[in-house]
C-alpha positions in Angstrom: 110.7 93.7 -42.8 112.6 96.0 -40.4 116.4 95.2 -40.0 117.5 94.7 -36.4 120.8 95.9 -34.8 123.1 93.5 -33.0 122.0 95.2 -29.7 118.4 94.5 -30.5 119.1 90.9 -31.4 121.0 90.3 -28.2 118.1 91.8 -26.2 115.4 89.5 -27.6 117.4 86.2 -28.1 117.6 83.4 -25.5 120.7 83.0 -23.2 121.8 79.9 -25.1 121.6 81.8 -28.4 123.6 84.6 -26.9 126.3 82.1 -25.8 126.5 80.7 -29.4 126.7 84.2 -30.8 129.6 85.2 -28.6 131.5 81.9 -29.4 131.2 82.8 -33.1 132.4 86.3 -32.5 135.4 85.1 -30.4 136.4 82.6 -33.1 136.3 85.3 -35.7 138.6 87.5 -33.6 141.1 84.7 -33.1 141.1 84.0 -36.8 141.6 87.6 -37.8 144.4 88.2 -35.3 146.6 85.6 -37.0 147.7 85.3 -40.5 144.9 83.4 -42.4 145.8 80.2 -44.1 143.6 78.7 -46.7 142.2 76.2 -44.3 141.4 78.8 -41.7 139.9 81.0 -44.3 137.5 78.2 -45.2 136.5 77.7 -41.6 136.1 81.4 -41.2 133.8 81.6 -44.2 131.7 78.7 -42.9 131.4 80.4 -39.6 130.1 83.5 -41.2 127.5 81.6 -43.0 126.3 79.9 -39.8 126.3 83.2 -38.1 124.3 84.8 -40.8 121.8 81.9 -40.7 121.4 82.0 -37.0 120.9 85.8 -37.1 118.2 85.3 -39.8 116.4 82.6 -37.9 116.5 84.6 -34.7 115.2 87.6 -36.6 112.3 85.5 -38.2 111.2 84.0 -35.0 111.3 87.2 -33.0 109.0 89.0 -35.5 106.1 86.5 -35.1 102.8 87.8 -33.6 101.2 86.1 -30.6 97.6 85.0 -31.2 95.1 83.5 -28.8 92.9 81.0 -30.8 89.7 79.4 -29.2 88.3 76.5 -31.2 85.1 74.9 -30.0 85.8 76.2 -26.4 89.5 74.9 -26.4 92.0 77.7 -26.2 95.6 77.7 -27.5 98.3 80.3 -28.1 100.1 80.3 -31.5 102.8 82.5 -33.1 102.3 83.5 -36.7 103.4 85.8 -39.5 99.9 85.7 -40.9 98.5 89.0 -42.1 94.8 88.3 -41.7 92.5 85.9 -39.8 91.9 84.0 -43.0 95.6 83.4 -43.4 95.7 81.8 -39.9 93.0 79.3 -40.8 94.8 78.7 -44.2 98.1 78.0 -42.2 96.2 75.6 -39.9 94.6 73.9 -43.0 91.1 74.6 -41.7 88.4 75.1 -44.4 85.8 77.6 -43.3 82.1 77.3 -44.2 79.9 80.4 -44.6 77.8 79.1 -41.6 80.8 78.9 -39.3 81.2 81.4 -36.5 84.5 83.4 -36.7 85.3 86.4 -34.6 86.7 88.8 -35.6 85.9 88.4 -39.3 88.2 86.6 -41.7 89.3 89.9 -43.3 90.5 91.4 -40.0 94.3 92.2 -39.8 96.2 90.1 -37.3 98.0 92.1 -34.6 100.0 91.0 -31.6 97.8 89.5 -28.9 94.8 89.2 -31.2 92.0 86.9 -29.8 90.2 84.7 -32.3 87.1 82.6 -31.6 86.1 79.8 -34.0 82.9 77.7 -33.8 82.5 75.3 -36.7 78.9 74.8 -38.0 77.1 71.6 -37.2 74.6 69.8 -39.3 71.1 69.8 -37.7 67.7 68.6 -38.8 64.7 70.8 -37.9 61.2 69.2 -38.2 58.3 71.6 -38.0 54.7 70.2 -38.3 56.1 67.2 -40.2 58.2 69.3 -42.6 61.9 68.4 -42.3 64.8 70.7 -43.2 68.6 70.0 -42.9 70.7 73.1 -42.0 74.2 74.0 -41.0 74.5 76.2 -37.8 77.0 77.5 -35.4 74.3 78.2 -32.8 75.1 76.9 -29.3 71.5 76.1 -28.1 68.3 74.7 -29.6 66.6 78.1 -28.9 69.4 79.9 -30.9 68.8 77.6 -33.8 65.0 78.4 -33.8 65.8 82.1 -33.7 68.1 81.7 -36.7 65.2 79.9 -38.6 62.7 82.6 -37.6 60.6 80.0 -35.7 58.7 81.8 -33.0 57.3 79.6 -30.1 54.2 80.2 -28.0 53.7 78.9 -24.5 51.5 76.1 -25.9 54.1 74.8 -28.5 56.2 71.7 -27.9 60.0 71.5 -28.7 62.3 68.5 -28.3 65.1 68.8 -27.2 64.4 71.7 -24.9 65.4 75.2 -26.1 68.2 75.5 -23.5 69.8 72.2 -24.6 73.2 72.3 -26.4 73.4 71.8 -30.1 75.3 68.7 -31.3 76.1 67.4 -34.7 73.3 65.5 -36.4 70.8 66.7 -33.8 67.1 66.5 -34.8 64.9 69.3 -33.4 61.1 68.5 -33.3 58.8 71.5 -33.2 55.0 70.9 -32.7 53.0 74.1 -33.2 49.9 74.3 -31.0 46.4 75.1 -32.4 43.1 76.1 -30.8 40.1 73.9 -30.5 37.0 73.6 -28.3 36.6 71.0 -25.5 33.2 70.1 -24.1 33.7 67.9 -21.1 30.4 66.7 -19.5 28.6 69.8 -20.7 31.3 72.3 -19.7 32.8 74.0 -22.7 36.1 75.9 -23.0 38.8 76.7 -25.6 42.1 74.9 -25.3 45.4 74.5 -27.2 46.8 71.3 -28.4 49.7 69.7 -30.3 48.2 66.2 -30.3 47.6 64.1 -33.4 44.6 62.1 -32.2 41.6 62.6 -30.0 43.0 60.0 -27.5 46.3 61.9 -27.5 44.6 65.2 -26.9 42.5 63.9 -24.0 45.6 62.4 -22.4 47.4 65.7 -22.8 44.5 67.5 -21.1 44.5 64.9 -18.2 40.9 63.8 -19.0 40.0 60.2 -18.0 37.3 58.4 -20.0 35.1 56.0 -18.0 33.7 52.8 -19.5 30.2 54.2 -20.3 31.4 57.6 -21.5 31.1 58.6 -25.2 33.6 60.7 -27.1 32.9 62.6 -30.3 34.7 62.3 -32.7 36.1 58.9 -32.0 39.4 58.4 -30.1 41.3 57.3 -33.1 40.3 60.3 -35.2 42.9 63.0 -36.1 42.6 66.3 -34.2 42.6 69.5 -36.4 42.5 73.2 -35.7 39.0 74.5 -34.6 37.7 71.0 -34.0 35.1 70.5 -31.2 35.8 67.5 -28.9 32.8 66.3 -26.9 33.1 64.0 -23.9 29.6 62.8 -22.9 29.6 61.6 -19.4 27.3 58.5 -19.2 26.2 56.8 -16.0 23.6 54.3 -15.0 21.8 54.7 -11.7 19.0 52.9 -9.9 16.0 54.8 -8.9 13.4 53.4 -6.5 10.0 55.2 -6.4 6.8 54.6 -4.5 3.5 54.7 -6.2 0.0 54.5 -4.7 -2.3 51.7 -5.7 -5.7 53.2 -6.2 -8.6 51.5 -4.7 -11.8 50.8 -6.6 -15.3 51.9 -5.6 -17.5 49.0 -5.2 -21.3 49.6 -5.1 -23.7 47.1 -3.5 -27.5 47.3 -3.6 -29.1 47.7 -0.3 -32.9 47.4 -0.1 -32.9 48.8 3.4 -31.9 52.1 2.0 -34.2 54.4 0.1 -33.7 54.4 -3.6 -31.3 57.2 -4.7 -29.4 57.3 -1.4 -25.9 56.0 -0.7 -24.0 54.9 2.3 -20.3 54.4 2.6 -19.7 51.0 4.2 -15.9 51.1 3.9 -14.0 54.3 3.2 -11.3 52.4 1.3 -7.5 52.7 1.6 -4.8 53.1 -1.0 -2.2 50.4 -1.5 1.5 51.0 -2.0 4.0 49.6 -4.4 7.7 50.3 -5.1 9.2 50.3 -8.6 12.9 50.0 -9.3 14.2 51.7 -12.5 17.5 51.6 -14.3 18.1 55.3 -15.3 20.6 56.3 -17.9 22.1 59.8 -17.4 24.1 61.8 -19.9 25.9 64.9 -18.5 23.6 64.8 -15.5 20.4 64.7 -17.5 18.0 61.7 -17.6 17.9 60.1 -21.1 16.0 56.9 -20.5 14.5 54.8 -17.7 13.8 51.1 -17.7 11.6 49.2 -15.2 13.6 46.5 -13.5 11.3 45.2 -10.8 8.0 46.1 -9.1 7.0 45.1 -5.6 3.7 45.6 -3.7 4.3 46.9 -0.2 0.8 47.4 1.1 -2.5 46.0 -0.3 -5.3 48.4 -1.2 -8.8 48.2 0.3 -11.7 49.0 -2.0 -14.3 51.6 -1.1 -17.7 50.0 -0.5 -20.8 52.1 -1.1 -24.3 50.8 -0.4 -26.9 52.1 -2.9 -30.5 52.2 -1.8 -33.1 50.2 -3.8 -36.1 50.6 -1.5 -38.9 52.2 -3.3 -41.2 54.4 -1.2 -45.0 54.0 -1.6 -46.2 55.9 -4.7 -47.9 59.1 -3.9 -50.0 60.5 -6.7 -50.0 64.2 -6.7 -52.4 65.6 -9.1 -51.4 69.0 -10.2 -53.0 70.1 -13.4 -53.0 66.5 -14.6 -49.2 65.9 -14.4 -47.1 63.6 -12.2 -44.4 64.9 -9.8 -41.0 66.1 -11.1 -39.1 63.7 -8.9 -41.0 60.8 -10.3 -40.2 61.7 -13.8 -36.4 61.8 -13.0 -36.3 58.4 -11.3 -37.9 56.7 -14.3 -34.8 57.3 -16.6 -32.9 54.8 -18.7 -30.0 52.9 -17.1 -26.9 51.8 -19.1 -23.4 50.4 -18.2 -20.4 52.4 -19.4 -16.6 52.2 -19.2 -15.4 55.2 -17.1 -12.2 57.1 -16.5 -11.4 60.4 -14.7 -9.8 63.7 -15.6 -9.0 67.1 -14.2 -9.2 70.7 -15.5 -5.3 70.9 -15.4 -4.5 67.8 -17.5 -1.9 68.1 -20.3 -3.5 69.9 -23.2 -6.6 70.8 -21.2 -8.1 74.4 -21.3 -10.3 74.0 -18.3 -13.4 74.8 -20.3 -16.0 72.1 -21.3 -17.6 71.6 -24.7 -20.6 73.6 -23.5 -18.5 76.5 -22.2 -18.4 75.7 -18.5 -15.1 76.9 -16.8 -14.1 74.0 -14.6 -11.2 75.8 -13.1 -13.5 78.5 -11.8 -16.0 75.8 -10.6 -13.9 73.0 -9.1 -17.0 71.6 -7.3 -19.0 71.0 -10.4 -20.3 67.5 -11.2 -19.5 67.0 -14.9 -18.9 64.1 -17.2 -17.6 63.9 -20.7 -19.7 61.8 -23.1 -20.2 60.8 -26.7 -23.1 63.0 -27.7 -24.4 60.4 -30.0 -25.0 58.2 -27.0 -25.8 60.8 -24.3 -26.7 64.3 -25.6 -24.9 67.3 -24.1 -26.9 68.9 -21.4 -28.4 65.6 -20.2 -28.6 65.2 -16.4 -27.5 61.8 -15.2 -26.8 59.8 -12.1 -23.4 58.0 -12.0 -22.9 55.1 -9.7 -20.3 56.0 -7.1 -20.1 59.6 -8.3 -23.6 61.0 -7.9 -25.7 63.4 -9.9 -24.0 65.1 -12.8 -24.5 66.8 -16.1 -23.2 65.7 -19.5 -21.3 68.9 -20.4 -18.1 67.9 -22.0 -16.6 65.7 -24.8 -13.3 64.0 -25.5 -11.3 62.6 -28.4 -11.1 59.1 -26.7 -14.8 59.2 -25.5 -16.6 57.1 -28.1 -19.6 54.9 -27.6 -20.5 53.7 -24.1 -17.6 55.6 -22.4 -17.6 58.5 -20.0 -14.9 60.7 -18.4 -15.7 61.8 -14.8 -14.4 65.3 -13.7 -12.6 65.7 -10.4 -10.9 68.9 -9.1 -7.7 67.1 -8.0 -5.4 64.6 -9.5 -5.4 62.4 -6.4 -9.2 61.9 -6.7 -8.9 61.2 -10.4 -6.2 58.6 -9.7 -8.4 57.0 -7.1 -11.3 56.7 -9.6 -9.1 54.9 -12.0 -10.8 52.9 -14.8 -13.9 50.9 -14.2 -17.3 49.9 -15.4 -20.2 51.8 -13.8 -23.9 52.1 -14.2 -25.4 55.4 -15.1 -29.0 56.6 -15.2 -30.2 59.1 -17.7 -32.6 61.4 -15.8 -33.9 63.6 -18.6 
């Protein structure tokens, strides 16, 4: 330690200390100017001791260094003879942890006007995807803690408290890492990110409302995992009202005023009309099922009435090489009653060609019936009540026994024919 001169001491001590110093010097002069008695000598010696102690104290105090110390944001100025930063904390009885923030480092030499910043570490819990870890940190914000722990966040991750929040002792930081999955909402599919734990949680996070009839796959209580596919099937029930025609029947009446083989339409017939109300179930805008709720007749049908001539003309024998006339042989055919339906060349599964090779699509005006060949052989010419002359040129899987299927070029005509029992005459 450097020794100070009296002049230097007088320069750095306080005015009161200077006054005490000069009083001691004056007393010493008075004592030395007179003959010293034993008593005075003792006083003189005591004064010297006091003087020496005062000088030593003054010298000790004036050689201290001034240090600005900031602890947890609170600043104070201290005077110290400490050699290093560590010595200062030892003098202050502060035990440092390795996680504490100290600047400059504890081994730094202390000089006059040194500034020291100290932030004691705080105990913090970090929970990442349900894994909990307790750490000590001097970080100021939650974001700084995550950087220390090498936890990188994406825009989809969730953190509580917020990254900009201040770290406090015993703080718990919750980090939920987002994962990718596929969402199909009403048929529209997209990839999304989620930190949710259940399907219900996930849909709420996405702002998706589930209506009473909607279905969700997997179920709402199921746990969501990475790469899952969440489907929301939008279900709705609607009422559909449709109008359907009521086909009129063709009623034949014998008329003996008309020549046999001729017909006359007495009443053209009119279609009726009915309405059907259906309950239709739609899923994602597509019809899944339809159930008939009610049916109502709006307009009654009027059957078509056809008069069929029964009048037989006087027989005229035409002898030509010993044979009767061709017309006579045709009219003498067998008559049978059959159940009849109607079909077109464009029905589901139809090719448009008959069993005998006739192309009905190319010949829409053809008069053809489908028969059971064991009852009416193919190629047979017939007369069908309400239809007219035709040829048995086709077959059908459902045409067995006394059944026939009558060909029409349009569906509307086929609908009008419907299903009915008619009489046919086999002409050859």
